[in-house]
C-alpha positions in Angstrom: 0.1 0.0 0.0 1.4 3.4 -1.0 0.8 6.6 1.1 0.9 10.0 -0.7 0.8 13.5 0.8 -1.3 15.8 -1.0 -0.2 19.4 -1.0 -3.1 22.0 -0.9 -2.6 24.3 -3.9 -4.2 27.2 -2.3 -1.7 27.2 0.4 1.3 27.4 -1.8 2.1 31.1 -1.1 2.0 30.3 2.8 4.0 27.1 2.6 6.7 28.6 0.3 6.7 32.5 0.5 7.7 34.2 -2.8 10.9 35.6 -1.4 12.0 32.1 -0.1 10.8 30.6 -3.4 13.1 33.0 -5.3 16.1 32.2 -3.3 15.5 28.5 -3.7 15.4 29.0 -7.5 18.9 30.6 -7.3 20.2 27.5 -5.9 18.2 25.2 -8.2 19.8 26.8 -11.3 23.1 27.1 -9.6 23.0 23.2 -9.4 21.8 22.9 -12.9 24.6 24.9 -14.4 27.0 23.1 -12.4 25.9 19.8 -13.9 24.5 18.4 -10.8 20.9 17.8 -12.0 19.8 14.6 -13.9 16.9 15.7 -16.3 16.0 14.5 -19.6 14.6 16.6 -22.5 11.2 17.8 -22.2 8.8 15.8 -24.1 6.1 17.6 -26.1 2.7 15.8 -26.9 0.7 18.0 -29.4 -2.9 18.1 -29.4 -3.8 17.3 -33.0 -5.0 20.2 -35.0 -4.2 22.8 -32.6 -1.5 24.6 -30.7 -2.4 23.0 -27.5 -0.1 20.4 -26.0 0.9 18.5 -22.9 4.6 18.5 -21.6 6.3 15.7 -19.7 9.2 16.5 -17.7 11.2 15.5 -14.6 14.4 16.1 -12.6 16.5 14.8 -10.0 18.9 16.8 -7.7 20.6 13.9 -6.0 20.0 13.9 -2.2 17.7 16.9 -2.4 14.7 16.8 -4.8 13.2 14.3 -7.3 9.9 15.0 -9.2 8.0 14.4 -12.4 5.4 16.5 -14.0 2.7 16.4 -16.8 1.4 19.9 -17.7 -1.3 20.6 -20.2 -1.3 24.1 -22.0 -4.7 24.4 -23.8 -4.9 28.2 -24.8 -8.7 28.0 -25.7 -9.4 27.3 -22.1 -9.4 30.9 -21.3 -12.7 31.1 -23.3 -14.1 28.0 -21.4 -13.5 29.6 -18.0 -10.9 27.1 -16.9 -7.1 27.6 -16.5 -4.9 27.5 -19.4 -2.2 25.6 -17.7 -3.1 22.5 -15.7 -1.1 19.6 -14.5 0.1 17.2 -11.9 3.4 17.0 -10.0 4.5 13.8 -8.5 7.2 14.1 -5.7 9.3 11.1 -5.3 11.9 10.3 -2.4 15.3 11.2 -3.9 16.9 8.0 -2.1 14.3 5.4 -2.9 12.3 6.8 -5.9 9.1 6.0 -3.9 6.3 8.4 -4.8 5.9 10.6 -1.6 3.5 13.3 -2.6 1.5 15.1 -5.2 0.5 18.7 -6.0 -1.5 20.6 -8.5 0.9 21.4 -11.4 -0.9 24.5 -12.6 -0.5 26.6 -9.5 3.1 25.0 -8.7 4.1 25.9 -12.4 3.0 29.5 -12.0 4.6 29.9 -8.5 8.0 28.5 -9.4 8.1 30.5 -12.8 7.3 33.7 -10.8 10.0 32.7 -8.3 12.6 32.3 -11.1 11.9 35.8 -12.4 12.2 36.9 -8.9 15.6 35.3 -8.6 16.8 36.8 -12.0 15.4 40.1 -10.9 17.3 40.0 -7.6 20.4 39.1 -9.3 20.3 41.6 -12.3 18.0 44.5 -11.7 19.2 47.7 -10.3 19.0 47.8 -6.4 17.2 51.2 -6.7 14.6 49.9 -9.1 11.2 51.5 -8.4 8.9 51.1 -11.3 7.7 47.7 -12.6 5.6 46.6 -15.6 3.8 43.3 -16.3 2.5 42.1 -19.5 -0.4 39.6 -19.3 -3.2 38.9 -16.9 -3.2 35.3 -16.3 -1.8 32.9 -13.6 1.7 33.4 -14.8 1.5 37.1 -14.8 0.2 37.2 -11.4 3.2 35.4 -9.9 5.4 37.5 -12.0 4.0 40.7 -10.3 4.3 39.1 -6.9 7.7 38.1 -7.5 9.3 41.5 -8.5 7.3 43.1 -5.6 8.9 40.6 -3.3 12.5 41.3 -4.3 12.6 45.0 -5.1 11.1 48.0 -3.2 8.9 49.1 -6.2 6.4 52.0 -5.7 4.4 51.2 -8.9 3.7 48.1 -11.0 1.9 48.8 -14.3 -0.1 46.0 -15.9 -1.1 45.8 -19.5 -3.0 43.3 -21.4 -5.4 43.1 -24.4 -8.4 42.4 -22.1 -9.2 45.3 -19.8 -11.5 43.5 -17.7 -8.8 40.8 -17.0 -6.3 43.3 -16.1 -8.9 45.0 -13.8 -9.6 41.8 -12.2 -6.0 40.9 -11.6 -5.2 44.3 -10.2 -8.3 44.1 -7.6 -7.1 40.5 -6.7 -3.5 41.4 -5.9 -3.6 44.9 -4.6 -3.7 43.9 -1.1 -0.9 41.4 -1.4 1.7 43.8 -2.8 3.7 46.8 -1.5 3.7 48.5 -4.7 0.8 50.6 -6.1 -0.8 48.6 -9.0 -2.1 50.6 -12.2 -3.4 49.8 -15.5 -1.4 51.0 -18.5 -3.2 52.4 -21.4 -0.9 50.6 -24.1 2.4 48.8 -24.2 4.4 52.1 -24.6 3.0 53.5 -21.4 3.6 50.3 -19.6 7.3 50.3 -20.6 8.0 54.1 -20.3 10.5 54.6 -17.5 10.1 51.0 -16.2 13.0 49.5 -14.4 11.8 45.9 -14.3 9.6 44.4 -17.0 7.9 40.9 -17.1 6.3 39.6 -20.2 3.8 36.6 -19.3 1.9 36.1 -22.7 1.8 33.5 -25.5 2.3 36.1 -28.1 3.8 35.2 -31.4 4.9 38.7 -32.0 6.8 41.2 -29.8 4.7 42.9 -27.0 6.5 46.0 -26.8 9.1 48.2 -28.7 12.6 47.7 -27.3 13.6 51.2 -28.4 11.6 52.4 -25.4 13.4 50.6 -22.8 15.1 53.0 -20.4 18.8 52.6 -19.6 19.5 50.2 -16.7 16.2 48.2 -17.4 15.8 44.6 -16.7 13.4 42.3 -18.5 12.1 38.9 -17.8 10.6 37.1 -20.6 8.8 33.9 -19.5 5.6 33.4 -21.6 6.8 31.5 -24.7 8.9 28.3 -25.1 8.7 27.6 -28.9 10.5 28.9 -31.8 7.6 30.3 -33.6 6.6 32.6 -30.7 8.4 35.7 -29.3 7.5 38.3 -26.8 10.6 40.3 -27.3 11.8 42.1 -30.5 15.1 42.0 -32.1 15.8 45.6 -30.7 15.4 44.5 -27.2 17.7 41.5 -27.5 20.2 43.5 -29.4 20.5 46.1 -26.7 20.8 43.7 -23.9 23.2 41.2 -22.1 21.3 38.0 -22.3 20.9 35.6 -19.4 19.0 32.2 -19.9 18.1 29.2 -17.6 20.0 26.9 -19.9 21.8 27.7 -23.1 21.0 24.2 -24.7 17.3 24.7 -23.9 17.3 28.3 -25.1 18.7 27.2 -28.5 16.0 24.7 -28.9 13.1 26.7 -27.5 13.6 30.5 -27.0 12.1 31.9 -30.1 13.3 35.6 -29.2 16.8 34.6 -28.9 17.0 32.3 -31.9 15.4 34.8 -34.1 17.7 37.6 -33.0 20.7 35.3 -33.5 19.6 34.8 -37.1 19.4 38.6 -37.5 23.0 38.9 -36.2 22.4 40.9 -33.0 23.3 38.3 -30.5 25.3 35.1 -30.2 24.6 32.0 -28.0 28.2 32.1 -26.9 27.5 35.4 -25.3 24.5 34.2 -23.3 25.1 33.6 -19.5 23.2 30.9 -17.6 21.5 32.5 -14.6 22.8 29.6 -12.3 26.4 30.7 -13.0 25.5 34.2 -11.7 23.6 32.9 -8.6 26.7 30.7 -7.9 29.2 33.5 -8.4 30.8 31.8 -11.4 29.7 34.5 -13.8 29.1 38.2 -13.5 25.5 39.6 -13.6 24.9 43.4 -14.1 28.1 45.0 -14.9 26.9 48.5 -16.0 24.2 50.5 -14.4 23.1 51.8 -17.6 23.0 48.5 -19.5 19.9 46.5 -20.3 19.7 43.0 -19.0 17.3 40.3 -20.4 16.4 37.0 -18.7 14.8 34.5 -21.0 13.6 31.4 -19.6 11.7 28.5 -21.3 11.4 26.5 -17.9 13.2 23.5 -16.6 12.2 20.5 -14.6 14.7 21.4 -11.8 12.3 24.3 -10.8 9.5 21.8 -10.3 11.6 19.3 -8.3 13.1 21.8 -6.0 9.8 23.8 -5.5 7.9 20.6 -4.8 10.4 19.1 -2.3 10.3 22.4 -0.3 6.4 22.5 -0.5 6.3 18.8 0.8 8.6 19.5 3.6 6.7 22.5 4.6 3.3 20.9 4.3 4.6 18.1 6.5 6.0 20.4 9.1 2.9 22.4 9.3 0.6 19.4 9.1 -1.2 20.9 6.1 -0.9 18.1 3.9 -3.6 15.4 3.4 -2.6 11.9 3.3 -4.2 9.3 1.1 -3.7 5.6 0.6 -3.5 3.9 -2.9 
């Protein structure tokens, strides 16, 4: 008989506060860049006749974390009133491989992705950053907003998206959870104008803002796309920036913004820096207060494994997990 601990998804923010989650992602990517993580390539299972898909992924950080995940991304779900990203994470004992727990993969994915941008922002954004901007109004955009609010003392975070009602709902929902004032941007230019930290959390196939508008010293987190035919950032943004990635190998296969910009001759993969090397002190982060930095992530299973392990430990410690027998 197998016993599994079920982690309550609605308690993820309490079990692993965003600031702690961001610090955990620094360690996760430091281990990844050091070659300490065992993880096969992510498997894509396309839904026939559409852009929807399921992704299968897993990672082992020896002695620390072991998890597998299946996550579905069905864009049309937004019109059905159900989440676009859904999934299931199974947490395994890293010593025995025995399944130990489970968690809703949608909220966990959003939380760990937000935490990853929080880590990158903490490592790369100017310490005196005060204005933030978030593109998007879904679950991923929400955790991006919470993350940059957690790691920088922002006074304002602007939100822009094509659906005004969704943006307003997001602002109402999060305004009591942030230190910064949340405002609606009239358009993409207004969102970017003077912004110190910008997060893009969309599935757009075309750039969502004009890179010529970025102020000197700005930092950009691009998290919304993971295929070569989609790109949230334009060539101008990438060309102006020092580029940081989660994993160079993965970026070459899935980061449409960077691959497109490389084809245009404005960036080279040899110049991209893995964020884990910055976190571990093996590579420099920001070196110029007037320079622009871009962090592009396509996601990696090490994020899920480390986040899930910490959530399971916290749920056990606080006795908030529910045990089931299979």
